[in-house]
N, C-alpha and C positions, 0 to 999 in steps of 0.2 A: 400874474405872470402869464405868458402865452403857454398853452398846454396844461394849464392847471385849473382846478376849481375847489371850492371850499364845500366839504360835505357836512351835512348836519346829520351827526351819527347818533343822536339821542343821548342817553347816559347824562341826564342833567343839563342838556343843551351843549354838549361838546360839539366843536367843529373842527374838522380835520383836513388839511389841504392835501390833495391827491393829484397825481399827474396822469393825463391821458395814456401816456406810453409807458408810464412805470408800473410796478408791482403794487397792487391794491389790496388792502387788507380784507380778510374774510372771516368765516366762522372760527378758524383756528386761533385768531387773536381774541376774540371775544370769549370763547370758552376757556382760554388759558387764563386770562385775567379773572374771570369769575371762578375758576378752579383754586387759584391761588388766595383769593379773598375768603373762600369757604374755609379753608384751613388756617389762614393767619389774618383774620379781620382787624386785629390790633398792630399789625407790622409797622415799624416806625420808619425803616429804610429798606429800599429795594433797588436792584439793578436789573436792567433788562437787556440782555445780550442779543445782538441781532435786531435792533429796534425797528430798523426801516424807517417808515414815516411816524413812527411813534404811536401806533395804534394801541398796543398792549399797554404801554406806559400811560397814555391818556385814559383808558378805560379804567386801569387799575387807580388812577388818581381819583376816580369818581367812586370806585367801590371802597376805598380806603382813604377817606379824606384827610387823615393825619399823616400819611406816608409821604416821605421825601424820596423822589425817584431819579435815578440816573440811568438814561438810554445811551446804549453803545452800539455804533454801527460803523462798518468799514467804508461805506460810501458817504462821501462829504455831501452830495447832492441830497441824499436822504436825510442827513442830519441837519442841512440848511432848512429842509421843508419842516422837519420836526420843531426846530427852534422857532420858526415863523408860526407855526400852529400854537406852540406854547404861548407866544405873544398874544394871539387873537383870543385865546381861552383865558389870560390873565393868570397864568400859572408859573411865572417865573420864578416865584419864591419857593416853589416846592419841586421844581423840575430842571434838569439840566441834560444836555445832550452832548456826547463827545464823538469824534471821528477817530477810530482806532480799531486796528486788528485785535481780536481777542488774544491772539498770541503775545501780543506787546502790551496788553491793558495794564497789567500790574507792574511792569516795569516804567511805563510812561505815566501812570496814575497810581503811584504806590499808596496814596492817602486812602484809596479804596479798600485796601486789603483788610479783611477780617471785619468789615463794617456793616455788611447787609444782613438784615434779619430775613430777607428773601431774594432769591435770584430767579428770574423767569427767562425762558428762552424759547423763541419760535424759529429755529435755525433752519438753514437751507437742508431740504428733504433728501435731494438727490445725491448719492455718493460720488466723490471725485472720481471722474473717469468713466462715469456711467451716463448714457443718455447724450444729448446734443449739448455741445459747448459753444456758447458765444458769449463774448464779453459786454452784454448789455446789463442794464441795471436790473431787470426783470430775471435774467438768468443767474446773476450774481445771488439774488435773493432766494433762488430756487435750487441752486447747485452749490455744493461745497467747492470753494475755490482755494483760498490761502488756509482755511481752518476747516477741520473736519469735526465730527460729533465729539471725539474725545478732547479737542481743544476747548470746546465750549463747556464740557463737564470739568474739565481741569481748572479752567478760569472760575467757575462757579464755586469750586471747593475752596479756592484762595480768597474769593470775595466774601465768603459767608462767615458769620459768627459760628462759634461752636454750637451745635444743635440747631443751626439755621436751616431753612427750608429751601429746596431747589425744586422748581415746576418746569417741566418740560413738554412740549406738544411736538409729536414727531409721527412716523408711520409704524404700524404694527410690524412691518417686515424687517424694521431695524431695532426691535426689542432686546434680541440677544446681544448685540453689540452695546446697546445703551446700558443694559443691566450689568454687563461685565465692566465697562469703563466706570459706571457709577461706583461699583464696589471697589474697584481699583483705587478710586480717589475718595474714599471714606463716605461716599453719599449713598447711604443705604436706601434702597427703594421700600417705601412704605405703602404707597397706594398706586393701583393702576386702574384707569377707567379707559375703555375703548368706546369709540364713537363711530356710529353707522350712519351713512347718509338717509337712510329710510328704514323704517321698521321692517324687520325680517331679512335685511341685507347684511352682507359680511362688513366688519368694521375696517374703516380706511384712515382713522386717526387714533392715536393713542395719547392719553394724558398721564404723565408720570410724576409722582411726588416723592421726593427724597429728603432725608434728614441727615446733616453732616454728623457723623458719629452716632447715629441711631441704631437701635437693636434689630435684629435679624427677623423681622417679620413683615410679610407682604399682605395687604388686603386688597382684594379685587372687587371694585365697586360695579354697580349695575351698569350695563351698556347705556350710553346716552344716544337717543335716536333724534336726528336733525328733523326728520319728517315723519308724519304718521304714514300708515299704508294708503291713505286716500291721497296723499301728495301735500296735504297741509302740514304747516310747521306744528311740531310737537308742543305740548303745553309747557314742557321744561325749558326748550329752547325760547319760547316766548318769555318765559319767566326771567332767563338769563339775559335777554335782551331789554328786559325791563319793560315789556309791552303789556297792555291791559288785557289780560287773558280773559277776563269775563266779558269784557266789551267785544273782543274779536270773536269770541265763540259763539256769540248771539246771531 
């Protein structure tokens, strides 16, 4: 279709439809899927809240081959793209995508309640009422519109099985709110990993792992650096992207 292209994103030959004018996935999606896999490599069921074009869901499908995944997004156009990507990757038997506001998800799709081993979310980072507001698909993906961070966390609580796992990627500036809402909704923060764009720089991304009904103990993992001080991608990022580190480093 006009304004689209099929991106070969790696991860076992996955192909992802992206729009020229739409929101395109980045490192956030990749590190979120990898983060979830490292804690829950045997997960059988997952829900991806705010899936967009499905990048997190597709990468997770590769990382955890036995997992059945439901992607949820408020934008019908994004869901249509994800569904077509699902077909070209032959994953219809393991993945589905639904168009729904997270606030209405459990009323419109009650069969999902309490079924997920893991819930992942790469929600809009910009708080409602802050920054520029435009009703474009790109801005809806970046800025809270009908649903705020607590709405995503509340939905995760209701989707998860007891002791299920919630994985969130967000901005460090929102950590106080995130931890407050997670504990309010019985999602106990268990691990925090900050991500910095380059070695020596301040973190601009936070990965959070919570457990529904978990105990009160938070581990802080080492900072993940996207690039080394010389500007090249870090060894860990290359491993996360499943690149041949030894070949690239020569």
